[in-house]
C-alpha positions in Angstrom: -0.1 -0.2 0.3 1.2 3.7 -0.9 1.7 5.9 2.1 -1.0 7.3 3.3 0.2 11.2 4.2 -1.6 12.8 1.2 -0.6 16.2 0.2 -3.5 17.5 -2.3 -7.2 16.2 -3.1 -8.6 16.8 -6.6 -12.3 17.6 -7.5 -12.4 14.1 -8.6 -11.2 12.7 -5.2 -7.9 11.9 -6.4 -5.3 12.2 -3.8 -1.5 12.7 -4.6 0.8 11.4 -1.8 4.3 13.0 -1.2 6.0 10.0 -3.0 4.2 11.3 -6.6 1.6 8.4 -6.6 -2.1 9.3 -7.4 -5.0 6.9 -6.0 -8.7 7.3 -4.9 -8.7 6.0 -1.6 -10.6 3.2 -0.1 -14.0 3.8 1.0 -17.1 2.4 2.5 -20.3 1.7 0.8 -23.7 2.4 2.2 -24.2 -1.5 2.6 -21.1 -1.9 4.7 -18.7 -3.1 2.2 -15.5 -1.9 1.3 -14.2 -0.1 -2.0 -10.8 -0.9 -2.8 -8.2 1.7 -3.4 -7.9 2.6 -7.2 -4.5 3.6 -8.4 -4.5 6.3 -11.0 -1.9 6.1 -14.0 0.5 8.9 -14.1 -0.6 12.0 -16.7 -4.4 11.0 -16.6 -6.5 13.9 -15.7 -10.3 13.1 -15.3 -13.0 15.5 -16.9 -13.8 16.6 -13.4 -10.3 17.9 -12.9 -9.8 19.8 -16.4 -10.4 23.2 -16.3 -12.8 24.8 -18.4 -11.6 27.1 -21.3 -13.1 30.6 -20.5 -13.6 32.9 -23.3 -12.9 36.5 -22.2 -15.5 37.6 -25.2 -18.1 35.0 -24.1 -17.4 36.1 -20.2 -18.0 39.9 -21.2 -21.1 38.9 -23.2 -22.6 37.1 -20.2 -21.9 39.6 -17.8 -23.1 42.3 -20.1 -25.0 45.2 -18.8 -23.6 44.7 -15.1 -20.4 46.7 -15.6 -21.4 49.7 -17.2 -19.8 51.7 -19.7 -16.0 51.4 -19.6 -14.4 54.5 -18.8 -18.0 56.2 -18.0 -18.7 58.0 -14.9 -20.8 56.1 -12.3 -24.5 56.5 -12.4 -24.6 58.5 -8.9 -22.0 61.2 -10.1 -23.8 61.5 -13.3 -27.2 61.9 -11.3 -25.9 64.3 -9.3 -24.2 66.6 -11.8 -27.4 66.2 -13.8 -29.6 67.4 -10.9 -27.2 70.1 -9.8 -27.4 71.5 -13.6 -31.1 71.4 -13.2 -31.3 73.1 -9.7 -29.1 75.9 -11.3 -31.3 76.3 -14.4 -34.7 76.4 -12.5 -32.9 79.3 -10.2 -31.8 81.3 -13.5 -35.4 80.9 -14.8 -36.7 82.1 -11.7 -34.4 85.2 -11.4 -35.2 85.7 -15.1 -38.8 85.6 -14.8 -38.7 87.8 -11.8 -36.5 90.6 -13.6 -38.8 90.3 -16.4 -42.2 90.8 -14.4 -40.6 93.9 -12.8 -39.3 95.4 -16.0 -42.9 94.9 -17.7 -44.4 96.7 -14.8 -42.0 99.5 -15.1 -42.1 100.1 -19.0 -44.6 100.7 -21.6 -46.4 97.8 -23.3 -45.3 99.1 -26.6 -41.6 99.5 -25.6 -40.5 95.8 -26.2 -36.9 96.3 -26.9 -36.1 98.4 -23.8 -37.8 95.6 -21.9 -35.6 92.8 -23.1 -32.7 94.7 -23.0 -32.9 95.4 -19.2 -34.0 92.2 -18.3 -30.8 90.3 -17.5 -29.1 87.8 -15.3 -25.9 87.6 -14.2 -24.8 90.0 -16.9 -26.2 88.2 -19.8 -29.5 89.0 -21.6 -32.5 86.7 -20.7 -33.7 84.4 -23.1 -37.0 85.2 -24.6 -39.4 82.7 -23.8 -40.6 81.1 -27.0 -44.1 79.8 -25.5 -45.3 83.4 -24.3 -47.1 84.8 -27.7 -44.9 87.6 -28.9 -46.5 91.4 -29.2 -48.8 91.1 -31.9 -47.7 93.4 -34.9 -50.5 95.2 -36.9 -50.6 93.6 -40.4 -51.1 96.2 -43.1 -54.5 94.6 -44.7 -53.5 96.2 -48.1 -49.9 94.0 -48.2 -51.8 91.0 -47.1 -54.4 91.6 -49.7 -51.9 92.1 -52.4 -49.6 88.5 -51.0 -53.1 86.5 -51.3 -53.6 88.1 -54.8 -50.3 87.2 -56.2 -50.3 83.7 -54.4 -53.7 83.2 -56.5 -52.5 84.2 -59.7 -49.7 81.9 -59.3 -52.0 79.0 -58.8 -54.1 80.0 -61.7 -51.3 80.3 -64.0 -49.9 76.8 -63.0 -53.4 75.3 -63.3 -53.9 76.9 -66.8 -50.6 75.5 -67.9 -51.7 72.0 -67.0 -55.0 72.5 -68.7 -53.2 73.0 -71.9 -51.1 70.3 -71.3 -53.8 67.9 -70.9 -56.0 69.8 -73.9 -52.6 68.7 -75.9 -52.9 64.9 -75.2 -50.4 64.8 -72.3 -50.8 62.9 -69.0 -51.3 64.5 -65.8 -50.8 63.1 -62.1 -53.5 63.2 -59.7 -52.2 66.2 -57.9 -51.8 68.0 -61.2 -55.3 67.0 -61.9 -56.5 68.3 -58.9 -55.2 71.8 -59.8 -57.0 71.9 -63.0 -60.2 71.4 -61.2 -59.9 74.0 -59.0 -59.8 76.5 -61.8 -63.0 77.9 -61.5 -62.4 77.9 -57.5 -59.4 79.9 -58.0 -61.4 82.4 -60.3 -64.1 83.1 -57.8 -61.5 83.8 -55.1 -60.0 86.3 -57.3 -63.5 87.8 -58.1 -64.1 88.4 -54.1 -60.9 90.3 -54.1 -62.4 92.4 -57.0 -60.0 91.0 -60.0 -61.1 89.4 -63.1 -60.0 86.0 -64.4 -56.7 87.1 -65.5 -56.0 88.9 -61.9 -56.6 92.3 -63.5 -58.3 94.9 -61.3 -61.9 95.0 -62.6 -63.3 98.7 -64.3 
């Protein structure tokens, strides 16, 4: 029998003695009978003792989403920075709003440029709030009428050109055909503006 002074035990239960012999020691079965000691030939490694190859890429794929982005700041740092920025923005908005309210009370309603120039926060001009409606600028009805007339004339000219194309045997797209159909409606709109079918003022 080999010497019993064992130095190490593997996962498979193999003991390597100090003199280099490897064996599985004898043991007792559940029914009380004895198992013999089994010698292991030199160089043999049972599957339990073989180290499993670990692919770094596969390991990284298994643990994805747990480690965060390499080189990125931790979530706590990011959240604290973001919350600090939001707090500063809120304070700046409150200051700007308070400054603009005081300016609006002091200034006349027509003097918008002076009000926006004096509403400053920390030495910078306060941004105009795009949600508030701008001061209504009076639209010249004559200019608006002229613009509408130009627009109608252009549409009528295009519709007539498409009608000529259709009459000469050309094919029209559905949207072009819709323009041709609207010729009478365009003439009625010009008539309501006091113009004839050619877009000239009526006599």
